[in-house]
C-alpha positions as CSV (number, residue, x, y, z in Angstrom):
1,M,53.5,69.3,121.2
2,D,50.7,71.8,120.6
3,D,51.4,76.0,118.8
4,W,50.4,77.4,122.1
5,L,52.7,76.4,123.9
6,I,55.8,77.8,122.5
7,D,53.6,80.9,121.6
8,D,55.6,84.4,122.3
9,D,52.4,86.8,122.3
10,R,50.4,84.9,124.4
11,L,53.1,84.4,127.8
12,S,53.5,86.9,129.9
13,I,56.7,89.0,130.6
14,G,58.3,87.2,133.3
15,R,57.5,83.6,131.9
16,K,59.0,85.3,128.6
17,S,62.5,86.4,130.2
18,V,63.2,82.8,131.3
19,L,62.4,81.0,128.5
20,P,64.0,80.6,124.9
21,G,61.8,82.1,122.1
22,E,59.8,79.6,119.9
23,G,62.4,79.4,117.2
24,F,64.4,77.1,119.8
25,F,61.7,74.4,120.2
26,Y,61.8,73.7,116.5
27,P,64.3,70.2,115.7
28,D,68.0,71.8,114.2
29,S,67.3,69.3,111.3
30,F,64.1,71.2,110.5
31,E,65.7,74.5,110.6
32,E,69.0,73.7,108.7
33,E,66.8,71.9,105.8
34,K,64.8,74.9,105.3
35,K,67.9,77.3,105.3
36,E,69.7,75.3,102.9
37,A,66.9,75.2,100.7
38,E,66.7,79.2,101.4
39,A,70.1,79.6,100.8
40,A,70.3,77.7,97.4
41,E,67.9,79.8,95.9
42,T,69.3,82.9,97.4
43,L,72.7,81.9,95.5
44,A,71.1,81.1,92.8
45,D,72.2,83.5,89.9
46,A,73.8,85.5,92.4
47,G,76.8,87.4,91.0
48,V,77.8,89.2,94.7
49,V,77.3,86.9,97.9
50,V,77.6,88.4,101.3
51,I,77.8,86.3,104.2
52,A,77.3,88.5,107.4
53,D,76.2,88.3,110.8
54,P,72.8,89.7,110.7
55,D,73.2,93.0,113.3
56,A,73.7,96.0,112.7
57,D,77.3,95.4,112.0
58,G,77.0,92.9,109.4
59,L,74.0,94.3,107.9
60,A,75.7,97.7,107.0
61,C,78.3,95.8,105.3
62,T,76.0,94.3,103.9
63,A,74.2,97.3,102.6
64,L,77.6,98.8,101.8
65,V,78.7,95.8,99.6
66,R,75.2,96.7,97.1
67,A,76.1,100.5,97.1
68,A,79.4,99.3,95.3
69,H,77.9,96.6,93.1
70,G,74.5,97.4,92.5
71,E,73.9,93.7,93.9
72,G,74.7,91.5,97.4
73,A,72.4,88.8,97.5
74,L,72.7,87.9,101.9
75,L,73.0,84.9,103.0
76,P,72.4,85.5,107.4
77,A,75.1,83.6,109.6
78,G,76.1,83.5,113.2
79,P,79.3,82.5,115.2
80,H,77.5,79.2,115.3
81,N,76.2,78.1,111.9
82,L,79.7,80.0,110.0
83,Q,80.5,76.2,108.7
84,E,77.6,75.8,106.7
85,A,77.2,79.1,105.3
86,L,80.5,78.5,104.1
87,A,79.9,75.0,103.3
88,W,75.8,76.3,101.4
89,A,78.1,78.9,99.0
90,A,80.7,76.3,98.0
91,E,78.1,74.2,96.6
92,Y,75.6,76.4,95.6
93,G,77.2,79.7,94.6
94,E,77.6,80.6,91.3
95,P,81.4,79.8,89.6
96,D,82.0,83.7,88.3
97,A,80.5,84.8,92.4
98,T,82.3,87.7,94.3
99,V,81.7,86.5,98.0
100,Y,82.0,88.4,101.0
101,V,82.3,87.0,104.4
102,C,81.5,90.3,107.2
103,D,81.5,90.6,110.2
104,L,82.6,86.9,111.0
105,C,85.2,85.0,112.9
106,P,85.8,81.1,112.8
107,D,86.1,79.9,116.6
108,S,87.8,76.7,115.1
109,E,89.1,74.7,112.5
110,D,85.9,73.3,111.8
111,D,84.2,76.2,111.1
112,L,87.0,76.8,108.1
113,G,86.2,73.3,106.5
114,A,84.4,74.4,102.8
115,L,86.5,77.3,102.6
116,D,89.2,75.6,100.4
117,N,86.2,74.4,98.0
118,L,84.2,77.8,98.1
119,V,88.1,79.2,97.2
120,A,87.7,76.8,94.3
121,R,84.1,77.2,92.8
122,V,83.4,81.0,92.6
123,E,85.7,84.0,91.1
124,H,86.8,85.6,94.6
125,V,86.2,85.5,98.4
126,A,86.8,88.6,100.6
127,W,86.5,88.6,104.5
128,F,85.6,91.9,106.4
129,D,86.3,91.6,109.9
130,H,86.9,93.3,113.2
131,H,87.4,90.6,115.9
132,Q,90.3,89.2,117.6
133,W,91.6,86.2,115.7
134,D,93.3,83.2,116.4
135,D,96.6,83.6,114.0
136,D,96.4,80.2,113.5
137,L,93.3,80.5,111.8
138,G,94.2,83.9,110.4
139,D,96.6,81.3,108.2
140,I,94.5,78.9,106.8
141,V,92.1,81.8,105.2
142,D,95.1,84.2,104.0
143,Q,96.6,80.3,103.0
144,A,93.7,79.2,101.2
145,G,93.8,82.2,99.0
146,V,91.4,84.6,100.6
147,A,91.5,88.5,101.0
148,R,91.3,89.4,104.5
149,T,91.6,92.6,106.0
150,V,90.8,92.3,110.0
151,G,90.5,96.4,111.7
152,E,91.7,96.7,115.5
153,S,89.0,95.5,117.4
154,E,89.2,98.9,119.8
155,E,88.9,101.3,117.1
156,V,86.8,100.3,114.1
157,C,83.3,97.9,113.2
158,T,83.6,96.2,110.4
159,A,81.6,98.6,108.7
160,D,84.0,101.0,108.5
161,V,86.7,97.9,107.3
162,A,83.7,97.4,104.5
163,L,84.1,101.0,103.6
164,A,87.6,101.3,103.7
165,E,88.7,98.4,101.6
166,L,85.6,98.6,98.8
167,D,86.8,100.0,95.2
168,H,83.6,102.9,95.6
169,D,83.5,106.5,96.0
170,F,80.7,106.3,98.9
171,A,78.3,109.0,99.5
172,D,78.8,110.8,103.0
173,Q,75.3,109.0,104.6
174,W,77.4,105.3,104.1
175,A,80.4,106.9,106.3
176,E,78.4,108.5,108.8
177,L,76.4,104.8,109.1
178,A,79.4,103.6,109.4
179,A,80.4,105.9,112.3
180,V,76.9,105.4,114.1
181,T,77.4,101.3,114.1
182,R,81.1,101.4,115.2
183,D,79.5,103.6,118.2
184,H,77.0,100.7,119.6
185,D,79.2,98.0,118.1
186,L,82.6,99.2,120.3
187,W,79.8,100.3,122.7
188,I,80.9,103.6,122.7
189,R,77.4,105.3,123.2
190,D,77.9,108.5,122.7
191,D,75.5,108.8,119.6
192,E,71.8,108.2,120.4
193,R,71.2,107.0,116.9
194,S,73.2,103.6,117.1
195,D,70.8,101.9,120.2
196,D,68.2,103.1,117.3
197,L,70.5,100.8,114.8
198,A,70.9,98.3,116.9
199,D,67.4,97.6,118.0
200,F,65.5,98.3,114.2
201,S,68.5,95.3,113.3
202,Y,67.3,93.3,116.0
203,W,63.5,93.4,115.3
204,A,63.3,94.1,111.7
205,E,64.0,91.9,108.8
206,P,67.4,91.9,107.4
207,E,66.1,93.0,104.1
208,E,63.6,95.8,105.7
209,Y,66.9,96.8,107.4
210,I,68.9,97.3,104.8
211,E,66.5,99.0,102.8
212,A,66.0,101.9,105.4
213,V,69.9,102.4,106.0
214,A,70.6,102.7,102.3
215,E,67.6,105.3,102.5
216,H,68.1,107.0,105.4
217,G,71.3,106.3,106.7
218,P,71.2,106.3,110.0
219,D,68.6,108.6,110.8
220,L,65.9,106.6,110.6
221,S,62.2,107.2,109.3
222,M,59.4,108.5,111.8
223,E,57.7,104.9,110.6
224,V,60.8,102.8,111.9
225,H,60.8,106.0,115.0
226,D,57.3,104.7,115.9
227,F,58.2,100.8,115.4
228,L,61.0,100.9,117.8
229,A,59.0,103.1,120.5
230,E,56.1,100.2,120.8
231,K,58.6,97.3,120.7
232,R,60.9,98.9,123.7
233,V,58.0,98.3,126.3
234,E,58.7,95.2,125.8
235,K,62.1,95.0,125.9
236,E,62.4,97.8,128.9
237,A,60.5,95.0,131.1
238,L,62.3,92.3,129.9
239,I,65.5,94.2,131.0
240,E,63.9,94.6,134.0
241,K,63.2,91.4,134.8
242,A,67.3,90.3,134.0
243,V,68.4,93.5,136.2
244,E,66.4,92.3,139.3
245,R,67.3,89.0,139.4
246,A,71.1,90.0,139.0
247,E,73.9,89.4,141.5
248,L,77.4,90.8,141.9
249,R,79.9,87.7,142.5
250,D,83.6,88.6,143.5
251,V,85.9,86.9,141.2
252,G,89.6,87.0,141.8
253,E,90.3,91.0,141.5
254,W,87.1,91.6,138.9
255,T,83.3,91.9,140.7
256,V,81.3,90.4,138.0
257,G,77.4,91.1,137.8
258,V,75.9,87.3,136.5
259,T,72.3,87.1,135.8
260,Y,69.7,85.2,133.3
261,G,67.1,86.1,131.0
262,R,65.4,86.7,127.2
263,C,66.6,90.3,127.2
264,S,68.9,92.9,125.2
265,Q,72.5,92.2,127.1
266,N,74.3,95.5,126.5
267,E,71.5,97.5,128.6
268,V,71.9,95.2,131.1
269,A,75.6,95.6,131.2
270,E,75.6,98.8,131.1
271,T,73.0,98.7,134.2
272,L,75.4,96.0,136.1
273,R,78.4,98.3,135.0
274,E,76.3,101.4,137.0
275,Q,76.0,99.1,140.5
276,G,79.8,98.6,140.3
277,A,80.5,95.4,138.1
278,D,83.9,95.3,136.0
279,A,82.0,92.7,133.8
280,A,78.9,90.9,133.3
281,V,77.6,88.0,132.4
282,I,73.9,87.4,130.5
283,V,72.7,83.6,130.5
284,K,70.2,83.5,128.1
285,P,67.6,81.0,128.4
286,A,68.6,79.2,124.8
287,G,71.9,78.2,126.3
288,S,74.7,80.8,124.9
289,A,75.5,84.0,127.1
290,S,77.1,87.4,126.5
291,I,80.5,88.4,128.3
292,R,81.0,92.3,128.3
293,G,83.6,94.8,129.6
294,T,84.7,97.4,131.2
295,E,87.3,100.2,131.1
296,N,88.3,97.9,134.3
297,F,88.2,94.6,132.1
298,E,89.3,94.0,129.0
299,R,89.4,89.9,128.5
300,A,85.9,89.2,127.8
301,H,87.2,87.5,124.8
302,E,89.4,85.7,126.4
303,V,86.9,84.4,128.9
304,A,84.7,83.0,125.7
305,R,87.4,81.4,124.7
306,Q,87.2,78.9,127.0
307,V,83.4,78.3,126.8
308,N,83.0,77.9,123.1
309,G,82.8,81.5,122.2
310,G,85.1,84.2,121.3
311,G,84.7,88.4,120.0
312,H,86.5,91.4,121.8
313,P,87.7,92.2,124.9
314,K,84.8,94.5,126.0
315,A,81.9,91.9,124.2
316,A,82.2,88.7,123.3
317,G,79.6,85.7,123.4
318,C,80.1,82.0,124.1
319,K,77.7,78.8,124.5
320,P,79.1,76.6,127.1
321,D,79.3,73.0,126.0
322,I,76.8,71.4,128.7
323,Y,73.1,70.7,127.3
324,D,73.2,67.0,127.0
325,D,69.7,66.3,126.5
326,M,65.9,68.5,127.3
327,M,66.6,67.3,131.3
328,D,69.8,69.5,130.7
329,Y,67.6,72.8,129.5
330,A,65.0,71.9,132.1
331,H,67.2,72.6,134.5
332,H,68.9,75.2,132.5
333,W,64.7,77.1,132.6
334,T,64.2,75.9,136.1
335,T,67.6,76.8,137.5
336,Q,67.8,80.4,135.9
337,G,71.0,78.9,134.0
338,A,73.2,78.0,137.2
339,V,75.3,75.4,135.4
340,A,76.1,77.8,132.5
341,K,76.4,80.5,134.9
342,Q,78.8,78.4,137.0
343,A,80.7,77.3,133.9
344,I,82.0,80.9,132.7
345,V,82.4,82.3,136.5
346,D,85.1,79.3,136.8
347,A,86.4,80.5,133.3
348,F,87.2,84.2,135.0
349,K,89.1,81.6,137.2
350,R,91.2,80.4,135.1
351,L,92.4,83.5,133.7
352,P,96.1,84.0,134.0
353,A,97.9,86.9,135.6
354,E,97.8,89.7,132.2
355,E,101.8,89.5,132.7
356,D,101.4,86.1,131.5
357,E,99.8,86.5,128.9
358,G,101.5,85.9,125.9
359,V,101.3,87.1,122.4
360,D,98.3,89.5,121.5
361,T,97.2,87.2,118.7
362,E,94.9,90.1,117.1
363,R,95.4,91.3,113.5
């Protein structure tokens, strides 16, 4: 396949909105080999390791660990490759290393298959998070000998947890960074700086982000603000496309806004809320989806758990298990996520009445 076919820079906004980024078209086996080699290099001689989601919250945790320890090799991991990250740390980590797992929550026991090996290999493993945990999965982590701390998902972000748990006298800028990170991560949006942190963490390389917040805290430099202004021109255009193709559906007692596109899901969800949606579903061209709630719908994590995901009451993510071959993805792009949308809407319909939910699994 010619490189130009997947070159993002030549695509119009309309086409870029409905197609995944060029990285999607590389085989997982190629990406995994490359990432494993990078992980082995990262872990070599590292006395402190941070396995973290490379968003604003996870990267803030990494910066906090580095401030506390004077070092901290970052091993980026999203929810769907937590298993690989733990396995690589268990294989390549230094025997006397301290490992922090930050802003990640296992979706199944399979995600924890390498945890015992990791605990046996390194000196200490700590886990900081604020997502909604399944009790059984939490017990597995605790019984493995991991020091696990999970904050209240509706009150704190993981940076708050790291700030409280790390044995270090942090300067005021770090508490401020955690507060602004929380403002975005919990979708409070009282501090305009939180959008800057979220966007910068998305567009910048992880190391660039960590260095910037370590130096400036949440008050980013003028150079970063200029960079963000330039990138936001395209961001706003992609948001507009996703909003234009959205539809409001009555699902049980709720109005659910459903759309498709490569876009910033939080801003799209906020616009759909303003249009009357109690919840929003944003299906992405790569096959995953974001589910956002409001004060009228705080069960996003329950929906996500039914379709291969998880998260918070008002913010969750998933990837429905509906893609068997590239023809399914072709159908996904040409129908703007019709099958994925329906799978998630059906999950809304299957939610039990709130009085029948049972015991809250949050810790």
